[in-house]
C-alpha positions as CSV (number, residue, x, y, z in Angstrom):
1,X,169.1,87.8,74.9
2,X,166.6,85.3,73.9
3,X,164.2,86.1,70.9
4,X,161.2,85.2,72.7
5,X,161.8,87.7,75.5
6,X,163.1,90.5,73.4
7,X,161.3,93.7,74.0
8,X,160.7,94.1,70.2
9,X,158.9,90.7,70.0
10,X,156.6,91.3,72.9
11,X,153.0,91.8,72.0
12,X,151.4,94.9,73.3
13,X,147.9,94.7,74.7
14,X,145.4,97.4,75.5
15,X,143.1,99.9,73.8
16,X,144.1,102.4,71.0
17,X,142.8,106.0,71.4
18,X,140.6,105.4,68.5
19,X,139.0,102.3,70.1
20,X,138.4,104.2,73.2
21,X,136.8,107.1,71.4
22,X,134.4,104.8,69.5
23,X,133.4,103.0,72.8
24,X,132.7,106.2,74.5
25,X,130.6,107.6,71.5
26,X,128.6,104.3,71.5
27,X,128.0,104.7,75.4
28,X,127.0,108.3,75.0
29,X,124.4,107.4,72.3
30,X,123.0,104.5,74.5
31,X,122.8,106.8,77.5
32,X,121.1,109.6,75.5
33,X,118.3,107.1,74.7
34,X,118.0,105.7,78.2
35,X,117.9,109.1,80.2
36,X,114.4,110.2,79.0
37,X,112.9,106.8,79.6
38,X,114.5,106.9,83.1
39,X,113.1,110.4,83.7
40,X,109.6,109.2,82.8
41,X,109.8,106.2,85.0
42,X,110.7,108.4,88.0
43,X,107.9,110.8,87.3
44,X,105.6,107.8,86.9
45,X,106.7,106.3,90.3
46,X,106.5,109.7,92.0
47,X,102.9,110.4,91.1
48,X,101.7,107.0,92.1
49,X,103.6,107.2,95.4
50,X,102.1,110.7,96.2
51,X,98.6,109.4,95.5
52,X,99.2,106.4,97.7
53,X,100.5,108.8,100.5
54,X,97.0,110.6,100.4
55,X,95.1,107.3,100.1
56,X,97.1,106.0,103.3
57,X,96.4,109.2,105.1
58,X,92.7,109.0,104.3
59,X,92.6,105.4,105.5
60,X,94.4,106.4,108.7
61,X,91.9,109.2,109.2
62,X,88.9,106.7,108.7
63,X,90.4,104.0,111.0
64,X,91.3,106.5,113.8
65,X,87.6,107.8,113.8
66,X,86.4,104.2,114.2
67,X,89.0,103.3,116.7
68,X,88.3,106.5,118.9
69,X,84.6,106.4,118.3
70,X,84.7,110.1,117.4
71,X,85.1,112.4,114.4
72,X,88.5,112.5,112.9
73,X,89.2,115.0,110.0
74,X,92.0,115.4,107.4
75,X,92.5,118.9,105.9
76,X,94.9,120.5,103.6
77,X,97.6,122.5,105.6
78,X,100.4,124.7,104.6
79,X,102.1,124.9,108.0
80,X,101.3,121.4,109.6
81,X,99.5,123.0,112.4
82,X,96.3,124.6,111.0
83,X,93.8,124.0,108.1
84,X,93.7,126.1,105.2
85,X,91.1,127.0,102.4
86,X,93.7,128.4,100.0
87,X,95.6,126.4,97.6
88,X,95.5,122.7,96.9
89,X,96.4,119.6,98.9
90,X,99.9,119.5,97.3
91,X,101.0,121.9,100.1
92,X,100.4,119.2,102.7
93,X,97.8,118.0,105.1
94,X,97.1,117.1,108.7
95,X,95.1,114.6,110.4
96,X,93.5,115.6,113.7
97,X,90.6,114.8,116.2
98,X,87.7,117.1,115.5
99,X,85.8,117.0,118.7
100,X,83.6,119.9,117.9
101,X,83.0,118.9,114.2
102,X,84.1,122.1,112.6
103,X,87.0,120.9,110.3
104,X,89.5,123.2,111.9
105,X,92.1,122.6,114.6
106,X,91.0,123.9,117.9
107,X,92.5,123.9,121.5
108,X,90.5,120.7,122.2
109,X,91.8,118.8,119.1
110,X,94.9,116.7,118.8
111,X,96.9,116.5,115.6
112,X,97.6,112.8,114.9
113,X,99.7,113.0,111.8
114,X,101.1,115.5,109.3
115,X,102.3,115.3,105.8
116,X,104.5,118.0,104.2
117,X,104.3,119.3,100.7
118,X,104.6,117.0,97.7
119,X,107.7,117.2,95.6
120,X,108.0,118.0,92.0
121,X,105.4,120.8,91.9
122,X,102.2,118.7,91.3
123,X,98.7,119.9,91.7
124,X,96.3,118.0,93.9
125,X,92.7,119.5,94.0
126,X,89.2,118.4,94.9
127,X,87.6,118.6,91.4
128,X,84.2,117.0,92.2
129,X,82.0,116.7,95.3
130,X,82.8,118.4,98.6
131,X,86.4,117.3,99.3
132,X,88.2,120.5,98.3
133,X,89.4,121.5,101.8
134,X,88.9,118.6,104.1
135,X,87.4,114.9,104.6
136,X,85.9,114.1,107.9
137,X,85.1,110.7,109.1
138,X,82.8,109.7,112.0
139,X,82.7,106.8,114.5
140,X,81.2,104.5,111.9
141,X,83.7,105.0,109.2
142,X,81.5,107.1,107.1
143,X,82.5,110.5,105.6
144,X,80.3,113.3,106.5
145,X,80.3,117.1,106.0
146,X,80.9,118.8,109.3
147,X,77.9,120.5,110.8
148,X,75.5,117.7,109.9
149,X,75.3,118.5,106.2
150,X,75.1,114.9,105.1
151,X,77.6,112.5,103.3
152,X,80.9,113.7,101.9
153,X,82.1,112.3,98.6
154,X,84.0,113.4,95.8
155,X,87.4,113.1,93.7
156,X,90.6,114.6,94.1
157,X,93.0,114.8,91.1
158,X,96.8,114.7,91.2
159,X,98.6,115.9,88.2
160,X,102.4,116.6,87.5
161,X,104.0,118.7,84.9
162,X,102.5,116.2,82.2
163,X,99.0,117.6,83.0
164,X,95.9,115.5,82.8
165,X,95.9,112.2,81.0
166,X,96.9,108.6,81.6
167,X,99.6,109.6,84.1
168,X,97.4,111.7,86.3
169,X,95.9,110.0,89.4
170,X,92.4,110.2,90.9
171,X,91.5,109.6,94.5
172,X,87.8,108.8,94.7
173,X,85.9,108.9,98.0
174,X,82.4,107.4,97.8
175,X,79.4,108.2,99.8
176,X,80.2,105.6,102.4
177,X,83.7,107.0,102.9
178,X,85.6,104.3,101.0
179,X,88.7,105.4,99.1
180,X,90.3,104.1,95.9
181,X,92.9,105.4,93.6
182,X,92.8,105.1,89.7
183,X,94.2,106.7,86.6
184,X,92.4,110.0,86.3
185,X,91.2,109.3,82.7
186,X,89.7,105.8,83.8
187,X,86.1,105.3,82.6
188,X,85.0,104.9,86.1
189,X,86.2,108.2,87.2
190,X,84.2,111.1,86.1
191,X,86.8,114.0,85.8
192,X,88.2,115.6,82.9
193,X,90.9,118.0,84.2
194,X,93.4,118.7,86.9
């Protein structure tokens, strides 16, 4: 047998058990630092996405009213078939034609779109103005209180488990019916709680 190929002379390669344990310990430390940041990132993305879902639905409501030349309303809904005055917007909402201008779904109305409940147990409430239960748009794109009560404007605030602060989102509807979203603690948004 040649000395170069002798089993005793061959060099062993691989990891020792100690090297493997040290590598796993370092990986666990790095992972324990990354997971909280990842969780925060998921929460941040979720709340922005949920606010954008409502802004999109409000814009659809407005554009449908203009397109149809008639009143279209969005209201909070727990069952995707009728409006409710109980609870917050986080339970879901529906967009419907509101031919008799009463902010409720009747036999003559058509449900155009629905949105189910929001994930993650957030709160979404109308905290200023008159947008607590519904927002109704007319043929010219303005938001008006049903029954001829004047313009409809206000702010809805979306908060998750972190509460009010720089992560909460405000959806602002101005007197002409235009919609914008901003951090709830933004200086241009006049709300102080969820």
